N, C-alpha and C positions, 0 to 999 in steps of 0.2 A: 553246469551245476556241480559236477564232481570237483572242479577246481576250487569252488568256494568251501566245500567240505574239508578239503586238504588244508586250505588257508586257516579255517577255524580250528582244525585239529592242531596245526602248528602253533597257533596263538595260545591255545590251552596248554600245550606242552611247555612252552616258554614260561607261562605264568606258574605252572606247577614246579618247574625246576627253580624258578626264582624264589618261590616259597620255601622249597627244600633248603636252599642255601641260606636264606634268612633264618629259618628255623634252627639251623645248626648254631648260629650265633646267639640265639636266645638262651641256649643251655648254659652258657657262661654267665648270663645276667640273672639267672634265677637266684632267688634268695633262699637261704636255708633257715630252718627253725629247729628248736630243741625242746624236747619234752622229757619228763620223768614220769614213770608209771610202773605198773605191775603187769607182767605178761598174763593174759587170760587163755589164749590158744596160739598154737604154732602149727601151720600147715607147711611142712617141708617140701611136699610135692608141688604145691602151687606157689611156694615162696611168699607166704603171707603170714604176718604176725599181728595179733590183736592185743592191744594194751589198754588197761584201765588207767586213766589219768584223773587228775582233780577236776578236769573239765568234761569228763565222760569217756566213753570208749572210743578208741581210734584204731583203724586198720592200716597196715603198712605193707607195701610190696618190698620184698627183699631180693635184690638181684645178686648174681655171683660177684659183682663188683663192690658190693657193700662190705665195709670193714666191720667185723664182729670180733670183739675182744672181751677177755675177762682177766683181771689181774695182769695187765700188759701183755697177755699171750693171745695170739690169734686163735679163735675157735670157729666152729661152724654153726649154722642154724640148727642143726641136730642137737647141739649142746644147750640150746635155750629151752627152758621148760616153763609150763604154767606156774605162777607164783614167784618167778624170779623178778626182782626189781631191776629195771633197765633205764638207761638214759639213751635217747635216740636223737640223732641229728638227721633231719630229713628235708626234702624239697617237695614242692607241689607243682609239677609241670602242667597240670590242668585241674580244674575244680573237681573235688571229690577223689583225687588220686594223690597219695603220699608215698614217696619212694625213700627208703632208708639210704642214707649216705654212710652213716656209721652207727653202730649199736654197741653200747657198753653194758655187759651183763654185770650188775653190781652184787651178784650172789658170790660170797667168798668161795674160793676153790675147795676148801676143806668141808663143804656141806653138800 
């Protein structure tokens, strides 16, 4: 009986590793989207930004890999404030989850 449990465990491990390899390829095939809106809240600790768009509010996860710029200069999430107009390019790796690829803060630097 122990032999059958090991065989089952081996099959599960092979299937999981196959899924992991397949999942890595899916990242390259994801489509990106773009929105324009106004920042409503920024949580720098959680890496989440909420934006009001013409279609309603949207929440985005912002990783360290996300490109954030203002006037062609790299800035950080700490520099983004409520009320700032933004353009966001994002991907949706799963339903209900939106990850920022790039964020352009359209607030002029002199304000």
